[in-house]
C-alpha positions as CSV (number, residue, x, y, z in Angstrom):
1,M,0.0,0.0,0.0
2,D,1.3,3.4,-0.9
3,C,1.4,6.1,1.8
4,P,-1.0,8.9,0.7
5,F,1.3,11.4,2.4
6,C,4.7,10.6,1.0
7,R,4.0,7.9,-1.6
8,T,6.3,5.4,0.1
9,V,5.4,1.7,-0.6
10,N,4.5,0.0,2.7
11,R,3.4,-3.5,3.5
12,D,-0.4,-3.9,3.9
13,E,0.0,-4.8,7.6
14,A,2.1,-1.7,8.6
15,D,0.4,0.6,11.0
16,A,2.6,3.5,10.2
17,C,4.5,4.6,7.1
18,Y,8.1,3.6,7.1
19,Q,9.2,6.9,5.7
20,C,7.0,9.7,7.2
21,K,5.7,7.7,10.2
22,K,2.1,8.8,9.5
23,D,-0.7,6.5,10.8
24,L,-1.9,4.2,8.0
25,S,-4.3,2.1,10.2
26,M,-7.5,3.6,8.9
27,L,-6.3,3.4,5.3
28,R,-5.4,-0.2,5.8
29,L,-8.9,-0.9,7.1
30,V,-10.5,0.7,4.0
31,V,-8.2,-1.2,1.6
32,N,-8.9,-4.5,3.4
33,K,-12.7,-3.8,3.2
34,A,-12.4,-3.2,-0.5
35,K,-10.5,-6.5,-0.9
36,S,-13.3,-8.2,1.0
37,H,-15.9,-6.8,-1.4
38,F,-13.7,-7.9,-4.3
39,N,-13.5,-11.5,-3.0
40,T,-17.2,-11.6,-2.3
41,A,-17.8,-10.5,-5.9
42,L,-15.6,-13.3,-7.2
43,E,-17.7,-15.8,-5.2
44,Y,-20.9,-14.4,-6.6
45,A,-19.5,-14.4,-10.2
46,E,-18.5,-18.1,-9.8
47,R,-22.1,-18.9,-8.8
48,D,-23.3,-16.9,-11.9
49,R,-24.9,-14.3,-9.6
50,I,-23.7,-11.5,-11.9
51,D,-25.8,-8.6,-10.7
52,E,-24.7,-9.2,-7.1
53,A,-21.1,-9.5,-8.2
54,I,-21.3,-6.2,-10.0
55,A,-22.8,-4.5,-6.9
56,E,-19.9,-5.9,-4.8
57,L,-17.3,-4.6,-7.3
58,H,-18.9,-1.2,-7.2
59,N,-18.7,-1.3,-3.4
60,A,-15.0,-2.2,-3.6
61,L,-14.3,0.6,-6.1
62,D,-16.2,3.1,-3.9
63,L,-13.6,2.3,-1.2
64,D,-10.5,1.9,-3.5
65,N,-10.9,3.2,-7.0
66,T,-7.3,2.2,-7.8
67,H,-8.0,-1.6,-7.4
68,V,-7.1,-2.7,-10.9
69,N,-8.5,-6.3,-10.6
70,S,-11.9,-4.9,-9.6
71,H,-12.0,-2.9,-12.8
72,V,-10.9,-5.9,-14.9
73,V,-13.5,-8.2,-13.4
74,L,-16.2,-5.6,-13.6
75,G,-15.5,-5.1,-17.2
76,T,-15.6,-8.8,-17.8
77,L,-19.0,-9.1,-16.0
78,Y,-20.4,-6.2,-18.0
79,A,-19.2,-7.9,-21.2
80,K,-20.9,-11.1,-20.1
81,K,-24.1,-9.0,-19.8
82,E,-23.5,-7.6,-23.3
83,Q,-23.0,-4.1,-21.9
84,L,-19.9,-3.5,-24.0
85,D,-19.6,0.3,-23.4
86,K,-19.5,-0.2,-19.7
87,A,-17.0,-3.1,-20.1
88,E,-14.7,-1.0,-22.3
89,E,-14.9,1.8,-19.8
90,Q,-13.7,-0.5,-16.9
91,W,-11.0,-2.1,-19.0
92,T,-9.7,1.3,-20.1
93,E,-9.6,2.4,-16.5
94,A,-7.7,-0.7,-15.5
95,L,-5.1,-0.1,-18.3
96,R,-4.8,3.6,-17.2
97,L,-4.0,2.5,-13.6
């Protein structure tokens, strides 16, 4: 996880930034919650519960819009629903990140 203050790369479990020593505990909680939504989305997608998976991916991206895998999977699910404009938008964002 990158420190939002000094951009130093830190391990996800670090409570404080290695470089600037700022508290990262709340950021870590948000990132972990986003990952939890992503994992739930994958479970829904595997069970062909596409709409629920899409909702979970939106929840994940609301918390961490830089999560590339969420954009990729969301694009794939939109493509599966034949919503190709939305799919392309998600894949483009993933490539930009």
